[in-house]
C-alpha positions in Angstrom: -11.0 44.2 -77.1 -13.9 42.6 -74.9 -11.6 40.3 -73.3 -9.5 43.0 -71.9 -12.6 44.5 -70.2 -13.4 41.3 -68.6 -12.1 40.4 -65.1 -11.4 36.9 -64.1 -11.5 36.7 -60.5 -10.7 33.4 -58.4 -9.4 34.5 -54.9 -8.2 31.8 -52.6 -9.5 32.0 -49.0 -6.9 30.2 -46.8 -7.7 29.2 -43.2 -5.9 26.9 -40.6 -8.5 24.4 -39.6 -8.5 22.8 -36.2 -9.5 19.1 -37.5 -10.4 17.4 -40.6 -14.1 17.9 -40.2 -13.5 21.5 -40.7 -14.1 22.9 -44.1 -14.1 26.1 -46.1 -15.5 26.1 -49.9 -16.0 28.8 -52.4 -19.6 29.3 -53.4 -18.2 29.3 -57.0 -14.7 28.0 -58.1 -14.3 31.0 -60.8 -16.2 34.2 -61.6 -16.1 36.4 -64.3 -17.1 40.1 -64.1 -16.9 43.2 -66.4 -14.3 45.8 -65.6 -15.5 48.5 -63.3 -18.3 46.2 -61.7 -18.7 45.2 -58.3 -17.5 41.6 -57.6 -18.6 39.5 -54.6 -17.0 36.5 -53.8 -18.0 34.1 -50.9 -16.9 31.2 -49.1 -19.2 28.9 -47.0 -17.4 27.5 -43.8 -17.7 25.2 -41.1 -14.7 25.9 -38.9 -14.3 27.0 -35.5 -11.9 30.1 -35.8 -11.4 33.6 -34.5 -10.2 34.8 -37.8 -11.1 34.3 -41.6 -8.4 35.3 -44.0 -8.6 36.5 -47.7 -5.6 36.1 -49.9 -5.0 36.7 -53.6 -2.6 34.5 -55.6 -1.3 35.3 -58.9 0.0 32.7 -61.4 3.4 31.6 -60.2 3.5 33.7 -57.1 2.9 33.1 -53.3 -0.5 34.0 -51.8 -0.7 37.7 -50.7 -2.5 38.5 -47.6 -5.5 41.0 -48.5 -7.5 41.1 -45.2 -9.0 39.1 -42.2 -12.5 39.3 -40.5 -13.0 38.5 -37.0 -15.6 35.8 -36.3 -16.7 37.3 -32.9 -19.7 39.0 -31.4 -18.6 42.2 -33.1 -16.9 41.3 -36.5 -13.9 43.6 -37.3 -11.9 43.7 -40.5 -8.2 44.0 -40.5 -6.3 45.1 -43.8 -3.1 44.3 -45.0 -0.1 46.6 -44.2 -0.8 48.0 -47.7 -4.4 48.3 -47.6 -6.7 47.6 -50.4 -9.5 50.1 -50.2 -11.7 48.5 -52.7 -12.1 45.5 -50.6 -14.8 45.0 -48.1 -15.5 41.6 -46.2 -18.7 40.6 -43.8 -20.0 37.5 -42.4 -23.6 36.2 -43.0 -26.0 36.4 -39.9 -25.6 32.7 -39.5 -21.8 32.6 -39.5 -21.5 30.2 -42.0 -20.5 32.2 -45.0 -17.7 34.9 -45.5 -18.0 37.5 -48.4 -15.6 39.7 -50.0 -16.7 42.5 -52.0 -14.5 44.3 -54.7 -15.6 47.4 -55.7 -14.6 48.7 -59.3 -12.9 45.6 -60.3 -9.8 46.0 -62.4 -7.9 43.7 -64.9 -5.3 43.5 -62.1 -7.9 41.8 -59.7 -7.6 38.7 -61.6 -5.9 35.9 -59.7 -5.9 32.0 -59.3 
């Protein structure tokens, strides 16, 4: 019963980088959370890009676009055509980390 209430979340952040020196890495490769809790996923980046994209991939499926956040003077979040209202993205002040918050985590949020 306990296993049904645990959400294993690993979201892939995918970004097209302009050189081999650019990088984006998750702050933690795997996260475990209780169903109903707030999940915070983060990636550090060293990339010159206008947009940072968040994707979710289920086992055996292609990555699905969730949202993007612009890395501009006034960051804007753009949601997928079918928006995911429980998702929020933001950049840290130094513009070196992008965070994704999932409110009220569900078992269906579990992904690769």
